[in-house]
C-alpha positions in Angstrom: -7.7 -5.6 -30.7 -6.2 -7.7 -27.9 -6.7 -5.0 -25.3 -10.3 -4.6 -26.4 -10.9 -8.4 -25.9 -9.3 -8.2 -22.4 -11.4 -5.2 -21.5 -14.6 -6.8 -22.6 -13.7 -10.0 -20.7 -13.0 -8.0 -17.5 -16.3 -6.1 -17.9 -18.1 -9.4 -18.3 -16.6 -10.7 -15.0 -17.7 -7.5 -13.2 -21.2 -7.7 -14.6 -21.5 -11.4 -13.6 -20.3 -10.4 -10.1 -22.9 -7.8 -9.5 -25.7 -9.8 -11.1 -24.8 -12.7 -8.8 -24.8 -10.2 -5.9 -28.4 -9.3 -6.7 -29.5 -13.0 -6.3 -29.0 -12.8 -2.6 -32.1 -11.3 -0.9 -30.3 -10.5 2.3 -27.4 -8.6 0.7 -26.1 -5.6 2.7 -23.3 -3.2 1.8 -20.7 -1.2 3.6 -17.9 0.9 2.1 -14.9 3.1 2.5 -13.9 5.8 0.0 -11.5 8.7 -0.2 -9.9 11.2 -2.5 -7.1 13.7 -2.5 -6.3 16.8 -4.6 -2.7 17.8 -5.0 -1.7 21.3 -6.2 2.0 21.7 -7.0 4.5 22.8 -9.6 5.0 20.5 -12.6 8.3 18.8 -11.7 9.2 18.4 -15.4 8.8 22.1 -16.2 12.1 23.8 -15.3 11.9 27.1 -17.2 8.7 28.5 -15.8 6.1 27.9 -13.1 3.4 25.4 -14.4 1.0 24.3 -11.7 -0.5 20.8 -11.7 -3.7 19.7 -10.1 -3.9 15.9 -9.6 -6.3 13.5 -8.1 -5.9 10.3 -6.2 -9.0 8.4 -5.1 -10.1 4.9 -4.0 -13.3 3.1 -3.3 -13.6 -0.1 -1.2 -16.9 -2.0 -0.7 -18.0 -5.1 1.2 -21.2 -7.0 0.1 -22.6 -9.2 2.8 -24.7 -12.0 1.3 -25.1 -13.8 4.6 -23.4 -14.1 7.9 -20.8 -16.5 6.4 -20.5 -15.3 2.8 -19.3 -11.9 1.6 -17.2 -10.2 -1.1 -14.8 -7.3 -1.4 -14.4 -4.8 -4.3 -11.8 -2.1 -4.4 -10.5 0.2 -7.1 -8.3 3.3 -7.3 -7.6 6.1 -9.7 -4.5 8.3 -10.1 -4.9 11.1 -12.6 -2.6 13.4 -14.6 -2.9 17.2 -14.5 -6.5 18.4 -14.3 -5.4 21.9 -15.2 -3.9 21.1 -18.6 -5.0 22.8 -21.8 -7.3 19.8 -22.4 -9.3 20.2 -19.2 -12.6 19.9 -21.2 -11.2 16.8 -22.9 -9.9 13.5 -21.7 -7.3 13.6 -18.8 -4.7 10.9 -18.5 -5.4 8.6 -15.6 -4.4 5.2 -14.2 -7.4 3.2 -13.2 -6.8 0.0 -11.3 -9.0 -2.8 -9.9 -7.2 -3.6 -6.7 -9.3 -6.4 -5.3 -12.3 -8.5 -6.3 -12.9 -11.4 -3.9 -15.4 -13.8 -2.5 -15.0 -15.1 1.1 -16.7 -18.0 2.7 -16.5 -18.6 6.5 -16.9 -22.0 8.0 -17.3 -22.2 11.8 -15.6 -25.1 13.4 -15.3 -26.3 17.0 -12.2 -24.3 18.0 -11.6 -22.0 15.0 -13.1 -20.2 12.0 -12.0 -21.1 8.5 -12.0 -18.4 5.8 -11.8 -19.7 2.2 -11.3 -17.0 -0.4 -11.2 -16.8 -4.2 -9.7 -13.5 -5.5 -8.6 -11.5 -8.4 -6.2 -8.5 -8.0 -4.3 -7.7 -4.8 -5.5 -9.6 -1.8 -4.6 -8.9 1.9 -1.1 -7.5 0.9 1.8 -7.6 3.3 2.6 -4.0 4.3 -1.0 -2.9 4.6 -2.6 -3.6 8.0 -5.8 -4.6 6.3 -5.3 -8.3 7.2 -4.9 -7.4 10.9 -8.0 -5.2 10.8 -10.1 -7.8 9.0 -9.2 -10.8 11.2 -8.5 -9.2 14.5 -10.7 -6.1 14.4 -7.9 -3.7 15.5 -7.4 0.0 14.9 -4.9 0.9 12.1 -1.2 0.6 13.2 0.5 1.6 9.9 3.1 4.3 9.7 1.8 7.8 8.9 4.5 8.4 6.4 3.1 5.5 4.2 -0.4 7.0 4.1 -1.9 7.4 0.6 -5.2 7.8 -1.1 -4.8 4.8 -3.3 -6.2 2.1 -1.0 -4.5 -1.3 -1.5 -2.5 0.2 -4.3 -0.6 2.4 -1.8 2.3 1.2 0.3 2.7 -2.6 0.3 5.8 -4.8 0.9 4.8 -7.3 -1.7 1.3 -8.1 -3.1 -0.6 -11.3 -3.2 -1.5 -10.3 -6.7 -3.1 -12.3 -9.4 -5.9 -14.9 -9.6 -6.0 -17.4 -6.9 -7.4 -18.8 -3.6 -6.5 -18.6 0.0 -7.4 -20.4 3.2 -7.0 -18.7 6.6 -7.7 -20.3 10.0 -8.5 -17.9 13.0 -8.3 -19.6 16.4 -11.0 -18.9 19.0 -8.9 -19.6 22.0 -5.8 -17.6 21.0 -5.3 -14.3 19.0 -3.7 -16.2 16.1 -4.4 -16.5 12.4 -2.5 -18.6 9.9 -3.0 -20.0 6.4 -1.8 -20.0 2.8 -2.3 -18.6 -0.7 -2.0 -20.1 -4.1 -2.2 -17.7 -7.1 -1.1 -17.1 -10.7 0.2 -13.8 -12.1 2.4 -12.4 -14.8 5.0 -10.5 -12.8 7.7 -12.1 -14.8 8.3 -10.2 -18.1 8.0 -13.4 -20.2 6.0 -16.0 -18.4 3.1 -16.7 -16.0 4.2 -17.3 -12.5 2.8 -19.9 -10.1 3.0 -18.6 -6.5 2.4 -20.2 -3.1 2.7 -18.4 0.2 2.3 -19.1 3.9 1.1 -16.5 6.5 1.1 -16.1 10.3 -0.3 -13.3 12.4 -0.9 -12.6 16.1 -2.2 -9.6 18.1 -1.2 -9.5 21.8 -1.3 -6.6 24.2 2.3 -5.5 23.6 3.1 -7.4 20.4 1.5 -7.3 16.9 3.1 -9.5 14.2 2.1 -10.2 10.6 4.5 -12.4 8.5 4.2 -14.0 5.1 6.6 -15.6 2.7 6.6 -17.8 -0.3 8.0 -18.7 -3.7 7.0 -18.0 -7.3 7.9 -20.3 -10.2 7.9 -18.9 -13.8 6.3 -21.5 -16.0 8.4 -21.3 -19.2 7.2 -23.0 -22.3 10.5 -23.3 -24.1 13.9 -24.9 -23.1 17.0 -24.2 -25.3 14.7 -23.1 -28.1 12.5 -26.1 -28.0 8.8 -26.2 -27.1 8.1 -28.0 -23.8 5.1 -28.3 -21.5 6.8 -26.7 -18.5 10.4 -25.6 -17.9 11.7 -24.0 -14.6 14.8 -21.8 -15.2 14.6 -19.9 -11.9 12.6 -19.5 -8.7 11.5 -16.2 -7.2 11.1 -15.8 -3.4 9.4 -13.1 -1.5 8.8 -12.3 2.2 7.6 -9.5 4.4 6.7 -8.7 7.9 5.0 -6.0 10.0 5.9 -5.8 13.6 4.7 -3.5 16.4 6.4 -3.8 19.8 4.1 -2.0 22.3 0.7 -0.6 21.1 -1.0 2.6 20.0 -1.2 3.7 23.6 2.4 3.2 24.7 5.9 4.0 23.6 6.5 1.5 20.8 8.7 0.4 17.9 7.2 -0.2 14.5 9.1 -2.2 11.9 8.4 -3.2 8.3 10.7 -5.2 6.1 10.1 -7.0 2.8 11.7 -8.3 -0.4 9.9 -8.9 -3.6 11.0 -11.3 -6.4 14.5 -12.1 -5.4 15.6 -15.0 -7.5 17.4 -18.3 -7.4 18.9 -19.9 -10.5 20.9 -23.2 -10.9 24.2 -21.4 -11.7 24.3 -19.1 -8.7 25.3 -19.9 -5.2 22.9 -17.4 -3.5 19.8 -15.4 -4.3 20.0 -12.2 -6.2 18.6 -9.4 -4.1 18.2 -6.0 -5.6 18.4 -3.2 -3.0 15.9 -1.2 -5.1 13.3 -3.9 -4.4 13.9 -4.1 -0.6 11.4 -2.3 1.7 12.8 -1.2 5.1 11.1 1.0 7.6 12.1 1.4 11.3 10.0 3.7 13.4 10.4 4.4 17.1 7.1 6.0 18.4 7.4 8.1 21.5 4.6 9.6 23.6 5.5 13.0 25.2 2.5 13.8 27.5 -0.3 14.7 25.1 2.1 14.8 22.1 3.7 12.2 19.9 7.1 11.9 18.2 7.6 9.3 15.5 11.1 8.9 14.0 11.0 7.0 10.7 14.2 5.7 9.0 13.3 4.3 5.6 14.6 2.7 2.4 11.8 2.2 0.0 11.3 1.1 -3.7 10.7 4.0 -6.0 7.3 2.6 -7.1 6.2 2.8 -3.5 7.5 6.4 -3.0 5.6 7.6 -6.0 2.3 6.8 -4.2 3.0 8.4 -0.8 2.0 11.7 0.7 5.1 12.6 2.8 8.0 10.9 1.1 9.8 12.2 -2.0 12.8 10.0 -2.2 13.8 6.4 -1.6 16.2 6.8 1.4 15.8 9.1 4.3 14.6 10.0 7.8 11.3 11.6 8.8 10.4 13.2 12.2 6.6 13.4 12.7 5.6 15.6 15.6 1.9 15.7 16.3 -0.8 16.1 19.0 -4.5 15.3 19.3 -7.3 17.3 20.8 -11.1 17.2 21.1 -13.4 20.0 20.3 -17.1 20.5 20.9 -19.1 17.4 20.3 -17.3 14.4 19.0 -14.9 16.2 16.7 -11.3 15.1 16.9 -8.3 17.2 15.6 -4.9 15.9 14.9 -2.3 18.5 14.1 1.4 18.1 13.4 4.4 18.6 11.2 6.7 16.2 9.2 10.3 17.1 8.9 11.9 15.0 6.2 15.4 14.7 4.8 15.8 12.3 1.9 18.2 11.2 -0.8 17.3 10.6 -4.5 17.9 7.1 -6.0 19.8 5.9 -2.9 19.1 2.8 -0.8 20.2 1.3 2.5 23.3 -0.3 0.9 24.5 3.2 0.1 24.7 4.4 3.7 28.3 3.0 4.0 29.3 5.6 1.4 27.8 8.5 3.4 29.8 11.2 1.6 28.1 10.5 -1.7 24.5 10.3 -0.5 23.7 13.6 -2.2 25.1 12.4 -5.6 21.8 12.3 -7.4 20.1 15.0 -5.3 18.3 15.4 -2.0 15.3 17.0 -0.5 14.5 18.7 2.9 10.8 19.2 3.4 8.6 20.7 6.1 5.0 19.5 6.0 2.5 20.9 8.5 -0.9 19.1 8.5 -4.3 19.1 10.1 -6.8 16.2 10.2 -10.3 16.6 11.6 -13.7 15.0 11.5 -15.9 16.7 8.9 -19.5 15.6 8.2 -19.4 11.8 8.3 -15.7 11.4 7.5 -12.2 12.7 7.9 -10.7 15.8 6.3 -7.0 16.1 5.9 -5.1 19.3 4.9 -1.4 19.7 4.5 1.1 22.0 2.9 4.7 21.1 2.0 7.6 23.5 2.0 10.6 22.3 0.0 13.7 24.0 1.4 15.9 22.9 -1.5 13.8 24.8 -4.0 14.2 28.0 -2.0 18.0 27.7 -1.7 18.3 27.0 -5.4 16.3 30.1 -6.4 13.0 28.4 -7.4 10.8 29.6 -4.6 7.7 29.4 -6.8 8.3 25.6 -6.9 8.8 25.4 -3.2 5.1 24.9 -2.1 2.5 22.3 -2.6 -1.0 21.8 -1.1 -3.0 18.6 -0.5 -6.6 18.3 0.5 -8.0 14.9 1.2 -11.2 13.3 2.5 -12.1 9.8 3.6 -15.4 8.4 4.8 -17.1 5.2 5.7 -20.7 4.4 4.8 
């Protein structure tokens, strides 16, 4: 009953949003959508070969009501096996509203002020969506963190919940800064009041996006007694994206973040769980017409589960690729990922190098091809899992992904 009430409440909010959109005569729309099919062996079926066909997809839209007022809507879906015996019945799927926001811009003498009210995940650290929106740059994110789940893909920590933000973008300098205030229920027991600050800049050979803040769980009991508000601990979170160089030079890409580390009165320092730390260091080398990206990573398992090229939490990936033009405006990117990774291990385990394979490991080769097709981008890749061949399970050693993204 409670879930039904929540569902009806959310549907009412969406309906009000779209009805309000229709009140603006000058409304225009632009969008970005994509989907990916994955064909692979069922990882839970060890006795025989049982193929799975799964879908990841997302939709992102921007409604422009006027030059200084617009909104964003994004949602994603991640399905179970479409080839199960119940193919003509319901298929398990995770549907998520990633962002619902309204943005108002005020033009001042030496800057622009962007005030936003949002629900869901808004301009998350780890995605370069903030840099693209405020500085109009090309994507700079790592290719190993690509996914077809939009904002629900790889993020360092989310500005997630219901809240407001205020961002100032200077006219004279490529600088944006501001803050966020929002409520969520990331704590298991209580609502959490969050406040964050953010700073970003885009220079010729330096791109930086940094944010950090605190979250306060609002407990309603203290030592078994009802109270208005009791604060037993404070969460803190921070993350940064850094690119030294640019997309046209040799460069170094770094991402680092921590989510919900906590302080309590009885401890001397914050509790940091290595499983919640996001680290990615990626030198990017240009070799004539070719590229070599070397990615060393330690990622949360929840992030790994959503990515295309990464199977485990700790590892190194070599991405060798080239780009070519064909007749007309078609562009082709072709390359291979060589990835070695370790199951349920994190950066703190590197000191015990002899036990990195304790819970398992994977060595994968993933050739891929990306090209323009119709009005969008077609991506095809096949993964060869060396470990499955060496362990006598060759039928489980292949997987195929076909994805497509388009703007409209």
